[in-house]
C-alpha positions in Angstrom: -29.1 1.9 3.6 -27.5 1.6 7.0 -26.9 -1.6 9.0 -29.6 -2.1 11.6 -30.7 -4.6 14.3 -33.6 -6.8 13.4 -34.2 -7.5 17.0 -31.9 -8.1 20.0 -28.7 -10.0 19.0 -29.8 -10.2 15.3 -28.4 -7.7 12.8 -28.9 -7.0 9.1 -26.1 -5.6 6.9 -27.3 -4.4 3.5 -23.8 -4.1 1.9 -21.2 -1.4 1.6 -18.5 0.3 3.6 -20.8 1.2 6.5 -21.8 -2.5 6.7 -18.2 -3.7 6.6 -17.3 -1.4 9.5 -20.4 -2.2 11.5 -20.1 -5.9 10.9 -16.5 -6.0 12.2 -17.5 -3.9 15.3 -20.4 -6.2 16.1 -18.4 -9.5 15.6 -15.7 -8.0 17.8 -18.2 -7.1 20.5 -19.7 -10.6 20.5 -16.3 -12.3 20.7 -15.3 -10.0 23.6 -18.3 -11.2 25.6 -16.6 -14.5 26.0 -15.5 -15.4 29.5 -15.0 -19.2 29.2 -15.0 -20.2 25.6 -14.7 -18.6 22.2 -14.9 -20.6 19.0 -15.0 -19.5 15.4 -16.1 -22.1 12.8 -15.7 -20.8 9.3 -14.7 -23.1 6.4 -13.2 -20.1 4.6 -11.3 -18.7 7.6 -7.9 -17.3 6.4 -5.0 -15.2 7.6 -6.9 -11.9 7.1 -9.6 -13.1 9.5 -7.2 -13.5 12.3 -7.8 -9.8 13.1 -11.0 -10.8 14.8 -9.1 -13.2 17.1 -6.4 -10.6 17.7 -9.0 -8.1 18.9 -10.2 -10.3 21.8 -9.1 -8.4 24.8 -9.5 -11.1 27.4 -6.3 -13.1 26.9 -7.4 -15.7 29.4 -10.2 -17.0 27.1 -9.2 -19.9 24.9 -9.7 -19.0 21.2 -10.5 -22.0 19.1 -10.7 -21.6 15.3 -11.8 -24.2 12.7 -11.1 -23.6 9.0 -11.0 -26.2 6.2 -8.5 -27.7 3.9 -10.9 -27.1 1.0 -10.2 -23.4 1.3 -6.6 -23.4 2.7 -5.3 -25.7 -0.1 -6.3 -23.1 -2.7 -4.1 -20.4 -4.0 -4.8 -16.7 -4.8 -6.2 -16.4 -8.2 -4.6 -14.1 -10.8 -6.1 -12.8 -13.9 -5.6 -14.8 -17.1 -3.6 -13.2 -19.9 -5.8 -11.9 -22.7 -6.0 -14.6 -25.4 -7.9 -14.7 -28.6 -11.0 -16.9 -28.5 -9.5 -19.6 -30.8 -6.2 -19.7 -28.8 -8.2 -20.2 -25.6 -10.2 -23.0 -27.1 -7.1 -24.7 -28.5 -5.4 -24.6 -25.1 -8.4 -26.2 -23.5 -8.5 -29.0 -26.2 -4.8 -29.7 -25.6 -5.4 -29.8 -21.8 -3.2 -26.8 -21.3 -5.7 -24.4 -19.8 -3.8 -21.5 -18.3 -3.1 -22.0 -14.6 -4.8 -19.2 -12.6 -3.5 -20.3 -9.2 -0.1 -18.9 -8.6 1.7 -18.4 -5.3 1.5 -20.4 -2.1 -1.7 -21.9 -0.7 -3.7 -19.9 1.8 -2.6 -22.3 4.5 0.9 -20.8 4.8 -0.1 -17.1 5.4 -2.5 -18.2 8.0 0.0 -20.4 9.7 2.8 -17.8 9.7 0.5 -15.1 11.0 -0.8 -17.4 13.7 2.8 -18.4 14.8 3.8 -14.7 14.9 0.8 -13.8 17.0 1.6 -16.6 19.5 5.1 -15.2 19.9 3.8 -11.8 20.6 1.0 -13.0 22.9 2.2 -16.3 24.4 -0.3 -16.1 27.3 -3.3 -16.2 24.9 -4.5 -19.7 24.3 -5.2 -19.8 20.6 -5.4 -22.9 18.4 -6.4 -23.5 14.8 -7.8 -26.8 13.5 -8.5 -27.7 9.9 -11.3 -29.9 8.5 -9.7 -32.3 6.0 -11.0 -33.2 2.5 -11.6 -31.4 -0.7 -15.1 -30.6 0.4 -15.7 -29.2 3.8 -18.3 -31.0 5.9 -19.1 -27.6 7.5 -21.1 -25.2 5.4 -22.5 -22.6 7.7 -20.3 -20.2 9.6 -20.9 -19.6 13.3 -19.3 -18.4 16.5 -19.6 -19.9 20.0 -19.4 -17.5 22.8 -19.6 -19.3 26.2 -23.1 -20.9 25.9 -24.4 -18.9 23.1 -24.1 -19.4 19.3 -24.3 -16.7 16.6 -25.0 -17.8 13.0 -23.1 -15.7 10.3 -24.7 -15.2 6.9 -21.3 -15.2 5.2 -17.7 -15.9 5.9 -15.7 -13.4 7.9 -13.6 -12.5 4.9 -16.7 -11.2 3.1 -18.7 -10.0 6.1 -20.5 -6.7 5.2 -19.2 -6.7 1.6 -22.4 -8.4 0.6 -25.9 -8.4 2.1 -25.8 -10.6 5.2 -27.0 -11.1 8.8 -25.8 -12.2 12.2 -28.4 -14.0 14.3 -28.3 -15.6 17.7 -29.4 -19.3 17.6 -32.3 -19.8 20.0 -31.3 -23.4 20.8 -27.5 -23.5 20.8 -26.8 -26.8 22.5 -26.7 -29.1 19.4 -24.3 -26.7 17.6 -22.1 -26.4 20.6 -22.0 -30.2 20.9 -21.2 -30.5 17.2 -18.4 -27.9 17.5 -16.9 -29.6 20.6 -17.0 -33.0 19.0 -15.1 -31.7 16.0 -12.6 -30.0 18.2 -11.9 -33.0 20.4 -11.4 -35.4 17.4 -7.8 -34.8 16.0 -8.5 -37.2 13.1 -11.7 -35.3 12.0 -10.1 -31.9 12.7 -6.3 -31.9 13.0 -4.3 -29.0 14.2 -2.7 -26.6 11.7 0.7 -27.5 13.1 0.1 -31.2 12.4 -1.0 -30.3 8.9 2.1 -28.2 8.2 4.4 -30.9 9.6 2.8 -33.5 7.3 3.1 -31.3 4.2 6.7 -30.5 5.0 7.5 -34.2 5.4 5.8 -35.0 2.1 7.8 -32.3 0.4 11.1 -33.6 1.8 10.4 -37.2 0.7 9.6 -36.3 -2.9 
């Protein structure tokens, strides 16, 4: 089953490689329509999703990205070692459940990729903000392109891998206002640079 438009500026992606490729192409096309403002609000936005921002051809358009600490504080999960049933139960009882979360949190790959991109394209105004807290106040994923809003059925990192849609919001003003209020409040949505600086400071003072 192929991806297809439901109507103008609304698309359905059934799942599969064709959907992945079509979804990336359509999101890229939408982002490249921006002439004044381009915002990506996705609580699961990570380093691999920066490819969407990298593909924005108009470097004069500010790119504003909002992710969440709830996602960026997690780590890549690795498979558990195979244990017998009784050994697994015994580990749980002792409070020594095997740690699946190895490696550095998702925050750091995103930050390093972001900094490298800024070095290569210093003229592009790109910023990343992070919603604090263990549970993101933002659930839906959407992009703001000038005065239009497009609602995404899944996060960019899964777009097209599962059945999903893109739809233009018929009344975008409340969502644009919400997005701008978040962006303009450094306490509610601090920059990734500030977050990194605070974490590095805490590590040094331990």
